[in-house]
N, CA, C and O atoms as a DFTB+ gen file, in Angstrom:
272 C
 N C O
     1  1     -39.089     -23.458     -87.717
     2  2     -38.595     -22.782     -86.527
     3  2     -39.756     -22.417     -85.613
     4  3     -40.860     -22.111     -86.062
     5  1     -39.476     -22.459     -84.348
     6  2     -40.491     -22.195     -83.340
     7  2     -40.962     -20.741     -83.376
     8  3     -42.162     -20.476     -83.298
     9  1     -40.032     -19.806     -83.494
    10  2     -40.409     -18.394     -83.481
    11  2     -41.202     -18.015     -84.723
    12  3     -42.054     -17.129     -84.663
    13  1     -40.936     -18.671     -85.847
    14  2     -41.678     -18.381     -87.075
    15  2     -43.138     -18.798     -86.924
    16  3     -44.042     -18.076     -87.345
    17  1     -43.365     -19.959     -86.324
    18  2     -44.738     -20.416     -86.092
    19  2     -45.447     -19.485     -85.121
    20  3     -46.629     -19.185     -85.289
    21  1     -44.729     -19.031     -84.112
    22  2     -45.321     -18.114     -83.136
    23  2     -45.701     -16.800     -83.801
    24  3     -46.763     -16.240     -83.527
    25  1     -44.825     -16.308     -84.680
    26  2     -45.110     -15.064     -85.395
    27  2     -46.329     -15.217     -86.296
    28  3     -47.166     -14.317     -86.361
    29  1     -46.436     -16.333     -86.984
    30  2     -47.585     -16.565     -87.854
    31  2     -48.876     -16.618     -87.037
    32  3     -49.909     -16.110     -87.473
    33  1     -48.819     -17.227     -85.862
    34  2     -50.015     -17.265     -85.019
    35  2     -50.381     -15.867     -84.528
    36  3     -51.560     -15.547     -84.381
    37  1     -49.362     -15.028     -84.273
    38  2     -49.642     -13.654     -83.852
    39  2     -50.272     -12.847     -84.971
    40  3     -51.189     -12.058     -84.742
    41  1     -49.776     -13.049     -86.181
    42  2     -50.303     -12.286     -87.314
    43  2     -51.747     -12.650     -87.625
    44  3     -52.457     -11.861     -88.249
    45  1     -52.192     -13.818     -87.209
    46  2     -53.564     -14.242     -87.439
    47  2     -54.544     -13.707     -86.415
    48  3     -55.751     -13.903     -86.556
    49  1     -54.051     -13.040     -85.391
    50  2     -54.919     -12.541     -84.323
    51  2     -55.335     -11.104     -84.577
    52  3     -54.687     -10.371     -85.324
    53  1     -56.440     -10.715     -83.932
    54  2     -56.917      -9.337     -84.039
    55  2     -56.120      -8.435     -83.089
    56  3     -55.343      -8.905     -82.258
    57  1     -56.339      -7.134     -83.240
    58  2     -55.618      -6.173     -82.406
    59  2     -55.971      -6.342     -80.928
    60  3     -55.104      -6.209     -80.064
    61  1     -57.232      -6.634     -80.638
    62  2     -57.652      -6.815     -79.249
    63  2     -56.990      -8.048     -78.638
    64  3     -56.557      -8.020     -77.486
    65  1     -56.915      -9.129     -79.413
    66  2     -56.269     -10.338     -78.918
    67  2     -54.778     -10.110     -78.692
    68  3     -54.201     -10.627     -77.735
    69  1     -54.158      -9.330     -79.580
    70  2     -52.736      -9.019     -79.423
    71  2     -52.492      -8.208     -78.161
    72  3     -51.520      -8.439     -77.441
    73  1     -53.384      -7.249     -77.896
    74  2     -53.231      -6.442     -76.682
    75  2     -53.384      -7.296     -75.430
    76  3     -52.663      -7.101     -74.452
    77  1     -54.330      -8.251     -75.458
    78  2     -54.501      -9.151     -74.320
    79  2     -53.248     -10.001     -74.115
    80  3     -52.800     -10.204     -72.986
    81  1     -52.696     -10.489     -75.209
    82  2     -51.491     -11.318     -75.114
    83  2     -50.308     -10.492     -74.604
    84  3     -49.479     -10.992     -73.844
    85  1     -50.233      -9.229     -75.024
    86  2     -49.166      -8.343     -74.569
    87  2     -49.258      -8.125     -73.058
    88  3     -48.248      -8.173     -72.356
    89  1     -50.459      -7.888     -72.569
    90  2     -50.655      -7.672     -71.134
    91  2     -50.265      -8.925     -70.352
    92  3     -49.596      -8.832     -69.323
    93  1     -50.684     -10.098     -70.839
    94  2     -50.354     -11.328     -70.112
    95  2     -48.847     -11.606     -70.148
    96  3     -48.289     -12.115     -69.176
    97  1     -48.186     -11.274     -71.263
    98  2     -46.737     -11.480     -71.342
    99  2     -46.009     -10.537     -70.396
   100  3     -45.014     -10.923     -69.781
   101  1     -46.488      -9.315     -70.273
   102  2     -45.853      -8.373     -69.348
   103  2     -46.047      -8.807     -67.900
   104  3     -45.151      -8.635     -67.074
   105  1     -47.220      -9.374     -67.587
   106  2     -47.450      -9.895     -66.242
   107  2     -46.509     -11.061     -65.953
   108  3     -45.947     -11.172     -64.864
   109  1     -46.351     -11.932     -66.961
   110  2     -45.449     -13.071     -66.783
   111  2     -44.017     -12.598     -66.561
   112  3     -43.302     -13.149     -65.724
   113  1     -43.597     -11.577     -67.309
   114  2     -42.250     -11.046     -67.144
   115  2     -42.064     -10.470     -65.743
   116  3     -41.021     -10.670     -65.121
   117  1     -43.068      -9.760     -65.249
   118  2     -42.996      -9.218     -63.897
   119  2     -42.831     -10.339     -62.877
   120  3     -42.004     -10.248     -61.969
   121  1     -43.631     -11.407     -63.036
   122  2     -43.543     -12.531     -62.099
   123  2     -42.189     -13.218     -62.169
   124  3     -41.637     -13.618     -61.144
   125  1     -41.655     -13.356     -63.377
   126  2     -40.342     -13.979     -63.522
   127  2     -39.247     -13.133     -62.876
   128  3     -38.344     -13.666     -62.232
   129  1     -39.330     -11.831     -63.046
   130  2     -38.344     -10.944     -62.419
   131  2     -38.431     -11.027     -60.900
   132  3     -37.415     -11.033     -60.205
   133  1     -39.660     -11.091     -60.397
   134  2     -39.856     -11.193     -58.956
   135  2     -39.270     -12.499     -58.435
   136  3     -38.600     -12.510     -57.403
   137  1     -39.519     -13.608     -59.146
   138  2     -38.971     -14.900     -58.737
   139  2     -37.445     -14.882     -58.794
   140  3     -36.780     -15.465     -57.939
   141  1     -36.896     -14.212     -59.802
   142  2     -35.438     -14.134     -59.935
   143  2     -34.831     -13.350     -58.770
   144  3     -33.769     -13.711     -58.263
   145  1     -35.498     -12.293     -58.354
   146  2     -34.983     -11.469     -57.264
   147  2     -34.999     -12.222     -55.937
   148  3     -34.164     -11.977     -55.066
   149  1     -35.953     -13.138     -55.790
   150  2     -36.049     -13.893     -54.543
   151  2     -35.400     -15.274     -54.653
   152  3     -35.609     -16.132     -53.795
   153  1     -34.618     -15.485     -55.704
   154  2     -33.900     -16.745     -55.940
   155  2     -34.819     -17.958     -56.021
   156  3     -34.453     -19.043     -55.569
   157  1     -35.995     -17.789     -56.584
   158  2     -36.922     -18.903     -56.757
   159  2     -37.015     -19.334     -58.220
   160  3     -37.704     -20.307     -58.527
   161  1     -36.347     -18.638     -59.117
   162  2     -36.456     -18.920     -60.545
   163  2     -35.447     -19.994     -60.936
   164  3     -34.247     -19.848     -60.707
   165  1     -35.953     -21.079     -61.529
   166  2     -35.081     -22.170     -61.952
   167  2     -34.530     -21.927     -63.358
   168  3     -33.332     -22.082     -63.593
   169  1     -35.406     -21.546     -64.290
   170  2     -35.005     -21.361     -65.683
   171  2     -34.867     -19.867     -65.973
   172  3     -35.841     -19.208     -66.337
   173  1     -33.662     -19.339     -65.811
   174  2     -33.453     -17.907     -66.009
   175  2     -33.526     -17.517     -67.484
   176  3     -33.714     -16.341     -67.795
   177  1     -33.382     -18.465     -68.387
   178  2     -33.476     -18.164     -69.822
   179  2     -34.903     -17.785     -70.216
   180  3     -35.119     -17.153     -71.250
   181  1     -35.864     -18.167     -69.395
   182  2     -37.279     -17.848     -69.688
   183  2     -37.503     -16.335     -69.709
   184  3     -38.364     -15.856     -70.447
   185  1     -36.748     -15.578     -68.918
   186  2     -36.883     -14.118     -68.893
   187  2     -36.580     -13.558     -70.282
   188  3     -37.321     -12.712     -70.783
   189  1     -35.518     -14.015     -70.894
   190  2     -35.158     -13.554     -72.232
   191  2     -36.179     -13.949     -73.280
   192  3     -36.473     -13.174     -74.190
   193  1     -36.730     -15.170     -73.153
   194  2     -37.744     -15.623     -74.098
   195  2     -38.982     -14.741     -74.031
   196  3     -39.537     -14.363     -75.063
   197  1     -39.412     -14.416     -72.820
   198  2     -40.612     -13.598     -72.652
   199  2     -40.372     -12.186     -73.174
   200  3     -41.259     -11.588     -73.783
   201  1     -39.175     -11.650     -72.939
   202  2     -38.859     -10.311     -73.452
   203  2     -38.908     -10.286     -74.971
   204  3     -39.411      -9.332     -75.564
   205  1     -38.390     -11.329     -75.600
   206  2     -38.413     -11.401     -77.060
   207  2     -39.836     -11.566     -77.578
   208  3     -40.193     -11.007     -78.615
   209  1     -40.653     -12.339     -76.850
   210  2     -42.049     -12.496     -77.250
   211  2     -42.798     -11.173     -77.151
   212  3     -43.637     -10.869     -77.999
   213  1     -42.502     -10.389     -76.126
   214  2     -43.129      -9.068     -75.995
   215  2     -42.746      -8.201     -77.187
   216  3     -43.591      -7.506     -77.751
   217  1     -41.481      -8.240     -77.570
   218  2     -41.024      -7.462     -78.721
   219  2     -41.718      -7.934     -79.998
   220  3     -42.085      -7.115     -80.841
   221  1     -41.899      -9.243     -80.147
   222  2     -42.586      -9.774     -81.332
   223  2     -44.029      -9.293     -81.386
   224  3     -44.524      -8.900     -82.443
   225  1     -44.703      -9.328     -80.233
   226  2     -46.097      -8.892     -80.175
   227  2     -46.190      -7.414     -80.534
   228  3     -47.059      -7.019     -81.311
   229  1     -45.306      -6.597     -79.978
   230  2     -45.323      -5.167     -80.278
   231  2     -45.034      -4.898     -81.745
   232  3     -45.592      -3.964     -82.322
   233  1     -44.174      -5.698     -82.356
   234  2     -43.868      -5.541     -83.771
   235  2     -45.091      -5.836     -84.625
   236  3     -45.377      -5.101     -85.570
   237  1     -45.812      -6.899     -84.305
   238  2     -47.009      -7.248     -85.069
   239  2     -48.082      -6.176     -84.891
   240  3     -48.792      -5.848     -85.843
   241  1     -48.207      -5.627     -83.681
   242  2     -49.173      -4.550     -83.444
   243  2     -48.817      -3.338     -84.300
   244  3     -49.700      -2.707     -84.882
   245  1     -47.524      -3.011     -84.380
   246  2     -47.089      -1.874     -85.196
   247  2     -47.339      -2.145     -86.679
   248  3     -47.729      -1.231     -87.407
   249  1     -47.128      -3.361     -87.136
   250  2     -47.383      -3.717     -88.527
   251  2     -48.855      -3.534     -88.859
   252  3     -49.195      -2.976     -89.903
   253  1     -49.734      -4.003     -87.971
   254  2     -51.174      -3.889     -88.198
   255  2     -51.615      -2.428     -88.188
   256  3     -52.501      -2.044     -88.952
   257  1     -51.007      -1.614     -87.331
   258  2     -51.345      -0.194     -87.285
   259  2     -50.907       0.511     -88.551
   260  3     -51.582       1.425     -89.025
   261  1     -49.786       0.093     -89.097
   262  2     -49.278       0.713     -90.309
   263  2     -50.138       0.354     -91.523
   264  3     -50.303       1.168     -92.432
   265  1     -50.684      -0.861     -91.537
   266  2     -51.545      -1.293     -92.631
   267  2     -52.858      -0.500     -92.655
   268  3     -53.381      -0.188     -93.725
   269  1     -53.369      -0.186     -91.501
   270  2     -54.675       0.480     -91.420
   271  2     -54.621       1.941     -91.775
   272  3     -55.647       2.621     -91.749
């Protein structure tokens, strides 16, 4: 599964890399929302994918914090 591979790649990253990825995902979500509001977004399902990826990143960050 695609999401399982993505999760494994997230778990292999450090906390700093996860934070960088979280920031870039939030920027992408902002841009997608802006495009959607101006009717320039072709693939509206991408908004949901990015939101789920943000949740996955936050979950891995919480897991790493709990381990430490």
